[in-house]
C-alpha angles and dihedrals in degrees: 000000000000117000103202132172115294094033111135123228088246091056091048091050091050092050091049090050091050091050090050092050091047091054091049092050093048091048092049092047095050092045091052094047093046091048092052091046091053091047090053096039092242126155124208087257090055091049091048091053091049091049094044093238136109122273086244090060090052089051089052091050094047092041089073097220098122142057105256122216124230087247090059090049089050090050090051094049092046092049090049093043087233141108130235115238108224118200132173116188137161114280090207123085092235120034108230096185113090128182127186095235095035115142119249090248125062094221142045125217134191116226121259139162115293120239138147107302093197092060090061098041100048092257096313117124119233114249117220 
């Protein structure tokens, strides 16, 4: 992101936070895809064939240097016969936003197949 003249420190801090979150999302995505590929014994060439793209395109996707579309994510999940688990939760330790009809949990997840979380996260448990 360009930091031109007239950009406030708050805007710069927000852009830096966005870049940090983007890196975390890309890392999580590539870790998940690579884990599923290993579990299924798939190479990048195999994944490319299942997605109908070139192996070079799969390398671009897994390289993490681009903003992926939802369509690309859907193609990945279809090719891996898997589903992405999407979760949005508070980044603060204590949620300050309260709503009368708010659910008991501060996040929502979509179901997916259960497997060993630590195998995907390099031994680190997922925090929910």
